[in-house]
N, C-alpha and C positions, 0 to 999 in steps of 0.2 A: 504494500500500500504506500504509494509515493505521493507526496503533496508537491506539486510542481507550480512554480511562479517565477516570472521574470528571469528565466535562465537558471534558476536554482531548483533544487529538489531536497525534500526532507523525507527520509525513509521512516515510516511509521508502522512498518509491517511487524516488527518484533518488539520495538521499544517505544514507549510513549515519550512525549516531549513536554517540557515546562516552558510556559510563556510568562515572562517576567513583567509585572505591572509597573508602568511609570506614569503616574497621574500628575499632570501639569495643571491642576485645578485648585481653587481655594476651598472647595466645598464637597469633595468626594467623601463618602461616608467614613472611610477609615483613615486615610493619610492626606486629606485635603489640606493644601497650603504648605505641605512639607517640602515640595520640590517645585515651587513656582518659579524660582530662579533657573534659567536655562542651564547654567553651569552645574547647579545642584542636581537637576534632573538628569543631566548627562552622566554625572558621577554615579548617581543611583543606578542608572542603566548599566554602566560598565561594571558596577559591583555585582549586579544580578547575573551578568554574563560570566563574570569570574566564578560565580557559584554554579555555573553550568546550565543557565537558562539557554534554551535553543534559539529563542527569539525574544524580542521586546515588543510590548504593546503600549504605545504612547497615546494618551488621551488628554484633550484640552477642554472637554465639556462633561461635567458630572452627569451621570444618569442614575444617581441614587434615588430612592423613592421620595417624591415631593419636590425634586429639583426642577428648575426652569431652564429653558434653552438659552444659549448665548448666541450672539451674532457670529456670522462667518468671520468677520474682521477680528473679533476678539479671540476666536478659536485659532485663527491663523497666527495671531500675535503670540499666542502661548506655545503652539507646537512646532512651528517652522524652525525657530532657532534651536530647539532641542533635536530635531531630526538632523539639521545641518551639523550640529556639534557631535552627535553620535556617529554620523556617517564619516566624519573626518577622523574618527578614532577607532572604528570597528567595521568589519565587513559582515557582521552578524545580521540576519534578517530583521527588519523593522516593520512593525504593523502600526497602522494609524486607526485609532478607535474614533470613527467619525461617520456621520450620516450625510455630510455635506460634500457635494461633488467638487466645489471650489477648494475645500480644504484637502480633499483627496488628491486633486491635481497638483496642488502646490507641494505637498509632501512627497508625492511620487517623483516629481521633478527634482527634488532634493535628495533622492536616493532611497525613499521608503519602498517597501516591496509588497505589502499586504494591506488591504482595507478590511477593517473589522466594523461592520455596519449593524448596529443594534436594530435598525428598521428593516433589515433584509432587502435593501434596495427600494423600499417604499417611501423613504423620507425625501428623496430628491430624484426627479425623473431622469436626470443626466448621469446618475451614479453607475448604472449598469454599463453604459457605453464607455465611461471613463475607465472602469475596471477592465473591460474587454479589450479596449484599444491599447492599454498599457501592459497587458499580460500579467497584471498583479494577481496575487492570491486574494481570496475573498472568503470572509467569515460571515455567514448568514445566521442571525440570531432571531429567536422568537420573543416577542414582547406583546403582552395584552395591554392595550391602551398606550399611555405616554408615561414617562417617568413621573410627571406631576400627579397623575391619577391612578397609576397601575395597581397600587396596593390598597385602594379604597375598599373594594369588595370583589376580589377576583373569583370568577366561577367559570365552569366549562359545561357544555351540553352533556347530559347523562353522566356528569362528573368524570368524563373520560379525558383527562388532561393529556395523557400520552398519545391517544389517538388524534386529538385535535392539534397538538403540537407537531406530530408526525405529518399530518395532512398539510399543515401550513408550510412547514419547512420543505416538504416535497414540492409543493407548488412554487415556492420561492426559488428553489434550486432549478426548476424547469424555466422559470422566468430569467434567471441568470444565464442559463444555456441559450435561451432565446436571444439575449443580447450579444452572444458570441463568447461568453466566458468559457474557458476550457473546463471540462468536468473535473480534471485532475487538479484544478486550482481551488476547488470549493471545499470548505469546511462548514459543518453545521453546529449550532449551539442552541440547546433547548431553553436557554435564558432563565436559569434558576434565579428566583427572586424578582423577576420582571413580570408582575401580574400573576403571582402564585402564592398560595398559602404554604405553610409548612408541609401539609399533606401532599399538595401538588408537587413540591420540590422533591419529596421522597419518592413519590410515584414515578417521576421523570428519571431519577437516578436508577430505580429498579427497572425502568423501561428502556434502558440503554440498548439492550439487544433488539428491541423493536425499532428504535430510531436508526440503528445501524443499517437496517434494510433499505433505507432511503438511498444509500449508495455513496455517501461521503463520510470521511472521518468525523468523529465527534469531539468537539471542544467543550470542556466544562469550566464554568466560572463560579466557583463556590467559596473562594477564599474569604474568610472573615465575615461571611454574610449573616444577616440577622436570624435566618431560620436555624442556623447552628446554635446561636445564642439562646433561642427559645427552647431548643431541645436540652441544652446543657445548663441553662440558668445564667449564662453570661450575656445578659440582655443589654447592658449599657453600651451605647455606641463608643464611649470613651475607652471601653475595655475590649474592643473588637480584636485586639492582638492576642487576647487570651483564648480565642477560638481556634488556635492553631491545631491542637490535638484533635478537635472535632473535624477540622478540615482534612487532616491527614487520613482519618478513617474513611472519609468520602473518597479521597484520591485513590486509596488502595482498593476499595470496593468497586469504584467506577472503572478503574483500570482492569480489574478482573472480569468485569462485564463487557469490556471492549472499547471504552472511551480511549482516545489517543492523545489529546492535548489538554493541558491543565493550566488555566490562567490564574496565577497566584502572586501573593505578596512576598512570601518567604520561599525562596527557590530550593535551597539545599534540603530541608526536611521533606518537602513534597517529592523531590527527586529520589531521595532515599526510599520513601514509601513506594514509589513506582518500581524501582529496581528490585526491592525485596519481593513485591507482588509478582513481578515478571520472573524472578528466579524460582518462586514457588510454582509458577505455571510451566516451568521448564524452558523459559526463554532467556535464561542467563547465559 
């Protein structure tokens, strides 16, 4: 199972990969404001790569529950200097967490490789074409509603969250192919916490084997999220770093069920969880 984008390839057939989070925002739920300065964000990215992240995901617009959108101009101001700084110091793949085509274009021109779109190409009518023409990798995520409203009262027909998410991601994958995006460039993300209750999130993790049938590798973004805190009792946002052990449990189980990519804040512990899980499965 090869993920191909912009002349690169990442082999996910036997070993999962860690995506290191670099938030260039003042209001992300866990580390908002910590890396607003481009040089600090760059150093954080290099630190995550040194800890063996396979790629970095740089974001300039928070999508935490209740957050409001920012302008393309502001998002560009935040992320472009970080992409430039990182590309000057590393050849590692760089993903941009954006739903705006203008931001994607600017970052791709500065050396980014992947677009991580939480709206699965629905947020900007130009995004599909931008990705296809650039040969970029593409991460398609499921979200019910918008970040501002998604956690108000999430529900799904017949309470079949796995079926609904699978149907949506399959349709968005077909839409991406229709724009001309290479099938080998596409990753799908069930969007844990994006319009889901605790029960929905757990069902989606258990449902990874069903999601795999869509035909693209699966990325999971569970690191430090509130559903882990609700399960363990670590509910204060200020204590989100204390959810690491809970996140490692998800990483190990999700890998055993077939997920391939894990977008996390702490690289090394999650990588260790992956490698032990793979060794137990005979992939060591």
